[in-house]
N, C-alpha and C positions, 0 to 999 in steps of 0.2 A: 504494500500500500504506500502511495506517495504522500508525504507530509509537507505542508508549507512551513515556512519559518515561524509564522504565528502559531501554528498547531504545535510545533516542537517546543516553543517557549511555554505554551499552556500545559503541555505534558510534563515538562521539567518542573514547573511550579506545582502541579498536582502531585507528582512523585515526592517532592520535598514535603508537602503538607501531609500526605498519607504516611510517609516514612516517619515523620515526627509523631503522628498519632500512634503508630505501631511501637515506637520506642517507649512512649508513655505507657502503653498497655503492658509491655514487657517489664518495665520498671514497677508497675503496680502489683504484679504478681512475683516480683523479686527474682527474675531470671537473669543470671549474670552473663551478659553477652560481651563479645570482644570489641576491640577498637575498630570502628568502621570509619575509614578515611574518605570514602567516596561512594556515592550511589548515583548511577547514571541510567539513561534510557538506552536500550539496545534496539535500534531501528532495523537491524538486519536479521535478528533471530527468527527462525521459522519453526524450529523443533524443540524449543524450550521456553518456559515461562520466565525463568530467572537464572542467575548464575552468581555464585560467590567465589571470589578468588582470594587466596591467602598469599600475602607477601611478607617479607621480613625487612625491617628497617632498624635504625639505631635504637629504637625504643622497644623492639620485639616484634611480635606478630601484628599485622594490620590487615584489614579486609576491604575488598572492593566488591560492590554488589551492582549488577546490572539487571534491569527488568525489561521484559518484552514490551515494545511500544503499543501493541494491540491492547494490552491491559490498561493502558493509560489514556486511551481514547475517551472522549467526552461521553460517548454512548455506552461504554463498557461498564459493567457492574463493579462497584467498589469492593465488595466482599472478596471476589477473586483476586483483586490486586492486593488487598491486605493479607490474604492467605499466602500469596507468593512472597511478599516482602518478609513476613514473619518466618516462613520456611527458610529463607536465605539468612535472616538474622540468627536463627537457631544454629546454623552452621558455624557461627562465630563463637558459640559457647564452648567451654572446655569439654573435650572428649566428644564432640558432636560433628566431626567432619563427615562421617558416614551416616546413613539413614537408619542405623540400628542403635541399640542400647540407650545411652543417655539422650541422644537426639529424639528417639521415638518417645521416650518418657516425657521429655519437655514438650514435644508436639501434642501429646495426649493431654498434658496439663493445660496448654493454651486452648486446645479444642474444648475441654470441659469448662474452662472459665468464660470463654467468649463465644462459644457455639460455632467455631470455625471448623473447617475440614482440612487442616494442615496434614499432609502426608507426603510420601515419597513421590508419587506421580499423580497428576490430575488430568482428566480429559477436558476438552473445551466445554463439554456439557456440565461437568462438575464445577468449572470456573464460572459458569453462567455466560459463556461466550458464544454459544450456538446461535442465539438470536442476532447478536452483533455480526457474526460471520455471514449469516443468511442475508442480512440487510445490505452488507457491503459487497457480497458476492454478486448481487444484481447490478450494482454500480460498476463493478469490475468487468462484468460481461458487456456492458454498454460501451466502455472506454478501454481500448487496448492499452496496456502499460508499456508497450514498446514503440520505438520510433520507426523501425524498418521491418517490413514483412518479407520473408523469403518464401516463395511459393514454388512448388514443383510443377513444371509444365505438363508432366504426364498424368500424375494422380491427383494433383490439386492440394496436397498436404501443405499446411502452413506452419511456419516457425517464425517467432519474433525475435528481434535483436534490438537492444536499446541504443547502441552506438553504431555509427557509420564506420568507425575505425577498425572493427574486427575484420579478419581475413575473409570470412564468408560473404560479408556485405560488399567488400571491395573487389573480390575475385570469385563471383558465383560460378563462373565457367570452370573453375578448378574443382568444384565439389559436385556431389551427386546426392539425390534423395536417399535417405536411409531406408525407405520402404520399397521403392520400385527402381532405384538407380536412375531416375529420370533427370533431365537437366533442370537447373534452378534459375529463377529470376528474382531480382530484388525490386520490391515495390515500396516507395517512401510513403509513410502514413501521414 
């Protein structure tokens, strides 16, 4: 999904606000989490909701968290976002790098206190994102996300490319269709 500069700023602001709420919730039930030095929006993630990275600096361990941009969209439900942020914060707790033992115990504690569904893996349905994806899937079908369309002259198969600079868009005569080995042509969108 393409995001404008204004949308990105709005997402970053929302992430900061919800992250602070999650920190307050963790402090309220006295869960000792690690030193988080950065929390960012991941605009490229397709197969994960969030990620926690551990680094070492002169003060010891520090953590960087990134959250999938889809969860921060205005129309996305806040509960799924909070569950993801808390999931990643729990990885900063002592002995909680894996999804077993202490991490699982703390996740169950958070779930019992706040009614969340923090666990190792969540589907888009569990995150409440199914309706969001259905709504934006219709928009994506109407507008191609690529700039150049490569079409097979024989079978009509279509492939999209975002940039003119790639080899297949510059030299289509050197490539063949993967399905029928037909000649390709480039159509600017």
